[in-house]
C-alpha positions as CSV (number, residue, x, y, z in Angstrom):
1,X,-25.9,9.6,-46.2
2,X,-23.9,9.9,-43.0
3,X,-21.5,12.7,-42.0
4,X,-18.0,11.4,-42.5
5,X,-15.6,11.3,-39.6
6,X,-12.0,10.1,-39.9
7,X,-11.1,7.8,-37.0
8,X,-8.2,8.5,-34.6
9,X,-6.7,5.2,-33.6
10,X,-5.1,5.3,-30.1
11,X,-1.6,4.0,-29.7
12,X,-2.6,2.7,-26.3
13,X,-5.4,0.5,-27.6
14,X,-5.7,-2.7,-25.5
15,X,-3.5,-1.4,-22.7
16,X,-4.6,-2.8,-19.3
17,X,-2.4,-1.5,-16.4
18,X,-1.8,-3.9,-13.6
19,X,-1.2,-2.7,-10.0
20,X,2.6,-2.4,-9.7
21,X,4.5,-3.5,-6.6
22,X,7.5,-1.9,-5.1
23,X,8.4,1.8,-5.0
24,X,10.8,1.5,-7.9
25,X,8.2,-0.1,-10.2
26,X,5.6,2.4,-9.2
27,X,7.9,5.3,-9.9
28,X,8.9,3.9,-13.3
29,X,5.3,3.1,-14.2
30,X,4.1,6.5,-13.1
31,X,6.9,8.2,-15.2
32,X,6.1,6.1,-18.2
33,X,2.3,6.7,-17.9
34,X,3.0,10.5,-17.7
35,X,5.3,10.2,-20.7
36,X,2.7,8.2,-22.6
37,X,-0.1,10.6,-21.7
38,X,2.1,13.5,-22.9
39,X,3.0,11.7,-26.1
40,X,-0.6,10.8,-26.7
41,X,-1.8,14.3,-26.0
42,X,0.8,15.8,-28.3
43,X,0.1,13.2,-31.0
44,X,-3.7,13.8,-30.7
45,X,-3.4,17.6,-31.0
46,X,-0.9,17.2,-33.8
47,X,-3.2,14.7,-35.6
48,X,-6.2,16.9,-35.1
49,X,-4.5,20.0,-36.6
50,X,-2.9,18.0,-39.4
51,X,-6.2,16.3,-40.2
52,X,-8.0,19.6,-40.2
53,X,-5.2,21.1,-42.4
54,X,-5.4,18.3,-44.9
55,X,-9.2,18.4,-45.2
56,X,-9.3,22.2,-45.3
57,X,-6.7,22.2,-48.1
58,X,-8.7,19.6,-50.0
59,X,-11.9,21.6,-49.6
60,X,-10.3,24.9,-50.6
61,X,-8.6,23.3,-53.6
62,X,-11.8,21.6,-54.7
63,X,-13.8,24.8,-54.5
64,X,-11.2,26.7,-56.4
65,X,-11.0,24.0,-59.1
66,X,-14.8,23.8,-59.5
67,X,-15.1,27.5,-59.7
68,X,-12.4,27.6,-62.4
69,X,-14.2,25.0,-64.4
70,X,-17.6,26.7,-64.1
71,X,-16.0,30.0,-65.1
72,X,-14.8,28.2,-68.2
73,X,-17.9,26.2,-69.0
74,X,-20.9,28.1,-67.7
75,X,-20.7,31.0,-70.2
76,X,-21.4,28.5,-73.1
77,X,-24.5,27.2,-71.4
78,X,-27.9,28.3,-72.8
79,X,-30.4,29.4,-70.1
80,X,-32.8,28.1,-69.3
81,X,-31.0,24.8,-69.9
82,X,-32.5,21.5,-70.9
83,X,-31.8,18.2,-69.2
84,X,-29.4,17.4,-72.0
85,X,-27.7,20.7,-71.5
86,X,-27.2,20.0,-67.8
87,X,-26.1,16.5,-68.5
88,X,-23.5,17.8,-71.0
89,X,-22.3,20.3,-68.5
90,X,-21.8,17.7,-65.8
91,X,-20.0,15.4,-68.4
92,X,-17.6,18.2,-69.2
93,X,-17.0,18.8,-65.5
94,X,-16.3,15.1,-64.9
95,X,-13.9,15.0,-67.8
96,X,-12.1,18.2,-66.6
97,X,-11.7,16.7,-63.1
98,X,-9.0,14.4,-64.2
99,X,-7.3,12.7,-61.3
100,X,-9.7,14.2,-58.8
101,X,-12.5,11.9,-60.2
102,X,-15.3,14.4,-60.2
103,X,-18.9,13.2,-60.1
104,X,-20.9,16.2,-61.0
105,X,-24.6,16.9,-61.2
106,X,-26.6,20.1,-61.9
107,X,-30.1,21.4,-61.3
108,X,-32.0,24.4,-62.5
109,X,-34.3,26.4,-60.2
110,X,-34.5,23.7,-57.5
111,X,-35.1,20.8,-59.9
112,X,-33.7,17.4,-59.3
113,X,-30.0,17.2,-60.0
114,X,-29.1,15.8,-63.4
115,X,-25.8,13.8,-63.8
116,X,-24.0,12.2,-66.6
117,X,-22.3,9.5,-64.4
118,X,-24.4,6.7,-63.1
119,X,-22.0,6.3,-60.1
120,X,-22.6,9.8,-58.8
121,X,-23.6,9.8,-55.1
122,X,-26.9,11.5,-54.4
123,X,-26.7,15.1,-53.4
124,X,-27.4,15.5,-49.6
125,X,-30.6,17.4,-48.8
126,X,-28.6,19.4,-46.2
127,X,-26.2,20.6,-48.9
128,X,-29.0,21.6,-51.2
129,X,-30.7,23.6,-48.5
130,X,-27.5,25.2,-47.5
131,X,-26.7,26.4,-51.0
132,X,-30.3,27.7,-51.5
133,X,-30.2,29.6,-48.2
134,X,-26.8,31.1,-48.5
135,X,-26.5,31.6,-52.2
136,X,-22.8,30.8,-52.0
137,X,-20.6,27.8,-52.5
138,X,-21.0,25.2,-49.8
139,X,-19.1,22.0,-49.0
140,X,-19.9,19.0,-46.9
141,X,-18.0,15.8,-46.0
142,X,-20.1,12.7,-46.3
143,X,-19.7,8.9,-46.4
144,X,-20.9,6.8,-49.3
145,X,-20.4,3.0,-49.7
146,X,-18.0,3.0,-46.9
147,X,-15.8,5.7,-48.4
148,X,-15.3,9.3,-47.4
149,X,-16.5,11.9,-49.9
150,X,-16.4,15.7,-50.3
151,X,-19.6,17.1,-51.8
152,X,-19.7,20.7,-53.2
153,X,-22.6,22.9,-54.1
154,X,-22.0,26.1,-56.2
155,X,-24.7,28.4,-57.6
156,X,-24.1,30.2,-60.9
157,X,-24.8,33.9,-61.1
158,X,-25.2,36.5,-63.9
159,X,-22.4,39.0,-64.4
160,X,-23.3,42.7,-63.7
161,X,-23.3,43.4,-67.5
162,X,-25.5,40.3,-68.4
163,X,-28.0,40.6,-71.1
164,X,-30.9,38.5,-72.3
165,X,-30.4,35.0,-70.6
166,X,-33.3,33.3,-72.4
167,X,-31.3,33.2,-75.7
168,X,-28.2,32.0,-74.1
169,X,-26.1,34.4,-76.2
170,X,-24.9,36.5,-73.3
171,X,-21.5,35.4,-72.0
172,X,-21.7,37.3,-68.8
173,X,-22.5,34.4,-66.5
174,X,-20.0,33.2,-63.9
175,X,-19.6,31.6,-60.6
176,X,-21.0,33.3,-57.6
177,X,-18.1,34.2,-55.4
178,X,-19.5,37.3,-53.9
179,X,-23.0,38.4,-52.9
180,X,-22.5,41.6,-54.9
181,X,-21.2,39.8,-58.0
182,X,-24.6,39.6,-59.6
183,X,-28.0,38.0,-59.4
184,X,-28.4,34.2,-59.3
185,X,-29.2,32.5,-62.5
186,X,-31.0,29.6,-60.9
187,X,-28.3,27.1,-62.0
188,X,-26.6,25.1,-59.3
189,X,-23.8,22.7,-59.9
190,X,-22.9,19.9,-57.4
191,X,-19.7,17.9,-57.5
192,X,-18.4,15.1,-55.3
193,X,-15.2,13.2,-55.2
194,X,-13.7,10.6,-52.9
195,X,-11.2,11.5,-50.2
196,X,-9.3,8.3,-50.4
197,X,-5.9,10.0,-51.0
198,X,-6.5,12.4,-48.1
199,X,-7.7,9.5,-45.9
200,X,-4.5,7.6,-46.8
201,X,-2.5,10.7,-45.7
202,X,-4.3,10.8,-42.4
203,X,-3.9,7.1,-41.9
204,X,-0.2,7.6,-42.5
205,X,-0.1,10.2,-39.8
206,X,-1.7,7.8,-37.4
207,X,0.6,5.0,-38.3
208,X,3.6,7.3,-37.9
209,X,2.3,8.3,-34.4
210,X,1.8,4.7,-33.4
211,X,5.2,3.7,-34.7
212,X,6.8,6.6,-32.8
213,X,5.0,5.8,-29.6
214,X,7.0,2.7,-28.8
215,X,10.5,4.3,-29.3
216,X,9.3,7.3,-27.3
217,X,8.2,5.1,-24.4
218,X,11.5,3.2,-24.7
219,X,13.4,6.4,-24.6
220,X,11.3,7.6,-21.6
221,X,12.3,4.5,-19.7
222,X,15.9,5.7,-19.4
223,X,15.0,9.0,-17.5
224,X,12.4,7.0,-15.6
225,X,15.0,4.6,-14.3
226,X,17.3,7.4,-13.6
227,X,14.6,9.4,-11.7
228,X,13.6,6.3,-9.8
229,X,17.2,5.6,-8.8
230,X,17.8,9.2,-7.7
231,X,14.7,9.0,-5.5
232,X,15.2,5.5,-4.2
233,X,18.9,5.9,-3.3
234,X,18.3,8.1,-0.3
235,X,15.2,6.1,0.6
236,X,17.3,2.9,0.5
237,X,19.9,4.6,2.7
238,X,17.2,5.6,5.2
239,X,16.0,2.0,5.2
240,X,19.4,0.7,5.9
241,X,19.9,3.3,8.6
242,X,16.6,2.4,10.2
243,X,17.6,-1.3,10.2
244,X,20.9,-0.5,11.8
245,X,19.2,1.5,14.5
246,X,16.7,-1.3,15.1
247,X,19.7,-3.6,15.5
248,X,21.0,-1.4,18.3
249,X,23.6,0.7,16.3
250,X,22.3,4.0,17.6
251,X,25.5,5.9,16.4
252,X,24.3,5.5,12.8
253,X,24.3,8.7,10.8
254,X,23.6,9.3,7.2
255,X,25.0,11.9,4.7
256,X,22.4,14.5,3.7
257,X,23.7,16.2,0.5
258,X,21.4,18.6,-1.3
259,X,18.5,20.8,-0.2
260,X,15.5,18.8,-1.4
261,X,12.8,17.1,0.7
262,X,14.7,13.8,0.9
263,X,17.8,15.6,2.2
264,X,15.5,17.3,4.8
265,X,14.1,13.8,5.7
266,X,17.7,12.5,6.1
267,X,18.7,15.3,8.4
268,X,15.5,14.7,10.5
269,X,16.5,11.0,10.6
270,X,20.0,12.0,11.9
271,X,18.4,14.2,14.5
272,X,16.1,11.4,15.6
273,X,19.1,9.0,15.8
274,X,21.1,11.4,17.9
275,X,18.2,11.9,20.3
276,X,17.6,8.2,20.5
277,X,21.3,7.6,21.2
278,X,21.4,10.2,23.9
279,X,18.2,9.0,25.5
280,X,19.3,5.4,25.4
281,X,22.6,6.2,27.0
282,X,20.8,8.1,29.7
283,X,18.4,5.2,30.3
284,X,21.3,2.7,30.4
285,X,23.1,4.9,32.9
286,X,20.0,5.2,35.1
287,X,19.2,1.5,34.8
288,X,22.7,0.5,35.6
289,X,22.6,2.8,38.6
290,X,19.3,1.4,39.8
291,X,20.6,-2.1,39.5
292,X,23.8,-1.3,41.3
293,X,21.8,0.5,44.0
294,X,19.5,-2.4,44.5
295,X,22.4,-4.9,44.6
296,X,24.4,-2.6,47.0
297,X,21.5,-2.1,49.3
298,X,20.7,-5.9,49.4
299,X,24.4,-6.7,49.9
300,X,24.7,-4.1,52.8
301,X,21.5,-5.4,54.4
302,X,22.6,-9.0,54.5
303,X,25.0,-8.7,57.4
304,X,22.7,-6.7,59.7
305,X,19.8,-8.9,58.8
306,X,21.8,-12.0,59.6
307,X,22.5,-10.5,63.0
308,X,18.9,-9.6,63.5
309,X,17.8,-13.1,62.5
310,X,20.1,-14.6,65.1
311,X,18.8,-12.3,67.8
312,X,15.2,-13.0,66.8
313,X,15.8,-16.8,67.0
314,X,17.0,-16.3,70.7
315,X,13.9,-14.1,71.3
316,X,11.7,-16.7,69.7
317,X,13.1,-19.4,72.1
318,X,12.4,-17.1,75.1
319,X,8.9,-16.4,73.8
320,X,8.2,-20.1,73.3
321,X,9.4,-20.8,76.9
322,X,6.9,-18.4,78.4
323,X,9.4,-16.3,80.3
324,X,8.4,-13.1,78.5
325,X,5.3,-11.1,79.3
326,X,2.4,-11.6,76.9
327,X,2.7,-8.1,75.2
328,X,6.5,-8.6,74.8
329,X,5.9,-12.1,73.4
330,X,3.5,-10.8,70.7
331,X,6.0,-8.0,69.8
332,X,8.8,-10.5,69.6
333,X,6.8,-12.8,67.2
334,X,5.9,-9.8,65.1
335,X,9.5,-8.7,64.8
336,X,10.7,-12.2,64.0
337,X,8.1,-12.5,61.2
338,X,9.0,-9.1,59.7
339,X,12.8,-9.9,59.9
340,X,12.3,-13.2,58.1
341,X,10.1,-11.4,55.4
342,X,12.8,-8.7,55.0
343,X,15.5,-11.4,54.7
344,X,13.5,-13.1,52.0
345,X,13.1,-9.8,50.1
346,X,16.8,-9.1,50.4
347,X,17.6,-12.6,49.0
348,X,15.2,-12.0,46.2
349,X,16.8,-8.7,45.4
350,X,20.2,-10.3,45.3
351,X,18.9,-13.0,42.9
352,X,17.4,-10.3,40.7
353,X,20.7,-8.5,40.6
354,X,22.4,-11.6,39.5
355,X,19.8,-12.0,36.7
356,X,20.4,-8.5,35.5
357,X,24.2,-8.9,35.6
358,X,23.9,-12.2,33.6
359,X,25.8,-13.8,36.5
360,X,23.2,-16.4,37.6
361,X,25.0,-19.8,37.5
362,X,23.1,-22.8,36.0
363,X,24.1,-26.4,36.9
364,X,22.1,-28.8,34.8
365,X,21.4,-32.4,35.6
366,X,19.3,-35.1,34.0
367,X,16.3,-35.7,36.3
368,X,12.7,-36.8,36.2
369,X,10.5,-33.8,36.6
370,X,8.2,-35.9,38.8
371,X,11.0,-36.3,41.3
372,X,11.6,-32.5,41.4
373,X,7.9,-31.9,42.0
374,X,7.8,-34.5,44.8
375,X,10.9,-33.0,46.5
376,X,9.5,-29.5,46.3
377,X,6.2,-30.5,48.0
378,X,8.1,-32.5,50.7
379,X,10.6,-29.7,51.5
380,X,7.8,-27.2,52.0
381,X,5.5,-29.5,53.9
382,X,2.9,-29.8,51.1
383,X,3.4,-33.5,50.4
384,X,0.7,-34.5,52.9
385,X,-1.3,-31.3,52.7
386,X,-4.8,-31.9,51.5
387,X,-4.8,-28.5,49.9
388,X,-2.2,-29.6,47.3
389,X,-2.7,-32.5,44.9
390,X,-0.1,-33.9,42.6
391,X,-0.8,-35.8,39.3
392,X,2.5,-37.5,38.3
393,X,1.4,-40.2,35.8
394,X,4.2,-40.6,33.3
395,X,8.0,-40.2,33.2
396,X,9.1,-36.7,32.4
397,X,12.9,-36.6,31.7
398,X,14.4,-33.1,31.6
399,X,17.9,-31.6,31.8
400,X,17.7,-28.7,34.1
401,X,19.1,-27.0,37.2
402,X,17.1,-28.7,40.0
403,X,17.6,-25.8,42.5
404,X,16.2,-23.3,40.1
405,X,13.2,-25.4,39.0
406,X,12.5,-26.0,42.7
407,X,12.3,-22.2,43.2
408,X,9.9,-22.0,40.2
409,X,7.6,-24.7,41.5
410,X,7.7,-23.5,45.1
411,X,6.8,-19.9,44.0
412,X,3.9,-21.2,41.9
413,X,2.4,-23.4,44.5
414,X,2.8,-20.8,47.2
415,X,1.3,-18.1,45.0
416,X,-1.7,-20.4,44.3
417,X,-2.2,-21.2,48.0
418,X,-2.0,-17.5,49.0
419,X,-4.0,-15.9,46.2
420,X,-6.3,-18.7,45.1
421,X,-8.3,-21.3,46.8
422,X,-7.5,-25.0,47.4
423,X,-7.2,-27.6,46.2
424,X,-4.1,-26.7,44.2
425,X,-3.3,-29.2,41.5
426,X,0.2,-29.8,40.2
427,X,0.2,-32.0,37.1
428,X,3.1,-33.2,34.9
429,X,2.5,-34.1,31.2
430,X,4.7,-34.9,28.3
431,X,3.7,-33.5,24.9
432,X,6.1,-34.5,22.2
433,X,9.5,-33.0,22.9
434,X,8.2,-30.7,25.6
435,X,7.3,-31.4,29.3
436,X,4.7,-29.3,30.9
437,X,4.0,-28.6,34.6
438,X,0.6,-26.9,35.3
439,X,-0.3,-25.4,38.7
440,X,-4.0,-24.8,39.0
441,X,-6.0,-23.4,41.8
442,X,-9.8,-22.9,42.4
443,X,-9.7,-19.2,43.2
444,X,-11.2,-16.3,41.4
445,X,-8.5,-16.2,38.8
446,X,-6.4,-13.4,37.6
447,X,-8.1,-10.2,36.4
448,X,-7.9,-9.8,32.7
449,X,-6.2,-6.4,32.9
450,X,-3.5,-7.9,35.2
451,X,-2.6,-10.9,33.1
452,X,0.0,-9.1,30.9
453,X,1.8,-7.9,34.1
454,X,1.8,-10.8,36.5
455,X,5.5,-11.5,35.8
456,X,6.6,-7.9,36.2
457,X,8.8,-7.1,39.2
458,X,7.0,-5.7,42.2
459,X,3.6,-5.9,40.4
460,X,0.6,-6.6,42.6
461,X,-2.9,-7.0,41.1
462,X,-4.5,-5.4,44.1
463,X,-2.9,-2.1,44.5
464,X,-5.0,-1.4,47.6
465,X,-3.3,-4.3,49.5
466,X,0.5,-3.4,49.3
467,X,1.2,-5.6,52.3
468,X,0.1,-8.9,50.7
469,X,2.8,-11.0,52.4
470,X,5.2,-11.0,49.4
471,X,7.7,-8.8,47.8
472,X,6.2,-8.9,44.3
473,X,9.3,-10.6,43.0
474,X,8.4,-14.3,43.3
475,X,6.8,-14.7,39.8
476,X,9.4,-12.5,38.2
477,X,12.2,-14.7,39.6
478,X,10.3,-17.8,38.6
479,X,10.1,-16.6,35.0
480,X,13.8,-15.8,35.0
481,X,14.7,-19.2,36.3
482,X,12.5,-20.9,33.7
483,X,14.2,-18.9,30.9
484,X,17.7,-20.0,32.3
485,X,16.6,-23.6,31.8
486,X,15.4,-22.9,28.2
487,X,11.8,-23.0,29.3
488,X,8.8,-20.7,29.4
489,X,6.3,-19.7,32.1
490,X,2.8,-18.5,31.2
491,X,-0.3,-17.5,33.1
492,X,-3.9,-17.9,32.2
493,X,-7.4,-18.4,33.6
494,X,-9.1,-21.8,33.7
495,X,-12.5,-21.9,31.9
496,X,-14.1,-23.3,35.1
497,X,-12.4,-20.7,37.3
498,X,-9.0,-20.3,38.9
499,X,-5.6,-19.4,37.7
500,X,-3.4,-21.7,35.6
501,X,0.4,-21.3,35.5
502,X,2.2,-23.5,33.0
503,X,6.0,-24.2,33.0
504,X,7.2,-25.7,29.8
505,X,10.6,-27.3,29.5
506,X,12.4,-29.2,26.7
507,X,12.3,-33.0,27.2
508,X,15.5,-35.0,27.6
509,X,14.1,-38.3,26.3
510,X,17.6,-39.8,26.1
511,X,17.8,-39.8,29.9
512,X,14.5,-41.1,31.2
513,X,15.8,-42.1,34.6
514,X,15.9,-40.0,37.8
515,X,18.9,-39.0,39.9
């Protein structure tokens, strides 16, 4: 015999949640899971109480019915009873059970229970010990042949006015409902009946709970969608606002109704946007002022520098003729060199100001890049310089502004000669629809920490050498000129040592000739 337990079938059997994606889906799933958990918890508690109530009612009714039958049948029993007397008593109890389908057995003074029905389940040993120890009616739920059963054990006691029990003529025997009702007669009656009807009622409860779970979840979906929408609406507005700010619309502001956390977040967003707009306006004002200042300074310096350059040319002629003292000659040459350097810096500043004002003109022509490289080297005296080598093997048609590409190439070769070591190699290669010019030196290369900044204005890798012979604008101007011609300019270090600057331009294959 095994102790009977009625199963509780879960309405969520076989549910395997998948990781949801998206805030809306997560909110709805979380809401539904909370609703499902609440529904299951409520259904479980309700089922537990209903099941206990059904079984308690069945037990109490069975005990009362058995007591009533024994009160009616036990007085007619002769004590001590024979096996036939016990069998007759159990037969009467079975017949009186009616729809309950009693299966009764009886024992006298601890003997083996006697039954009149061959299908009566055996009396559990635990039940017999419990009845013997307590002297009161005891019930126990068991399982027999796959069916739930309720087994009862009830001792029969003498009444307080009982007489001679051996003759069986005293009618004072009755069920033992109270410890003080009388002394035990030694007769114990056991009865068992199946709980099929009660189990059906419990299964009906489970079925009703399962049937109600789906509509409950469906109904919970409506408030879940509403809650997700109420949460996501301000979040969506914040996202759109952030996208507008990222697109440059710094005057974006959002409505912040309510007093919840999302409203506080929206107000914080508006404060952030206001601060960004104010700071951006201030930065634009400062930047415009700085650009205007640099352009104005360069413009104002051009006239006096032109006059100074003319004077230094006359002084250079006097110094070259030997009419000046040696000290004066050295001073004149130094001043001339500094004036020329200052003039180049002013011209660079003027060029940068045109870049910033988006006013740099571009005059494109169809040319062979090999021709531009050759002219650049010739104009600067590098064509026959052993320090510079050119590899111009294949036609490289491009459509560019020759003057600006000349500035790029001149700055790159000059930078390689000044900061690297010869020989400096200028190579032109065609790769698909792109043409590349690489300028490679054999110097120490560019420090890794300086690589991201080599094209910044006024940047110098060696801060301890501010007078390096350049303004720090050459590479920045070269990069701007490359961009004006739809190209790119990059810097890297060669695996074998030295710096490598690569100018990449779109190919103009339809015009392979030179101009």
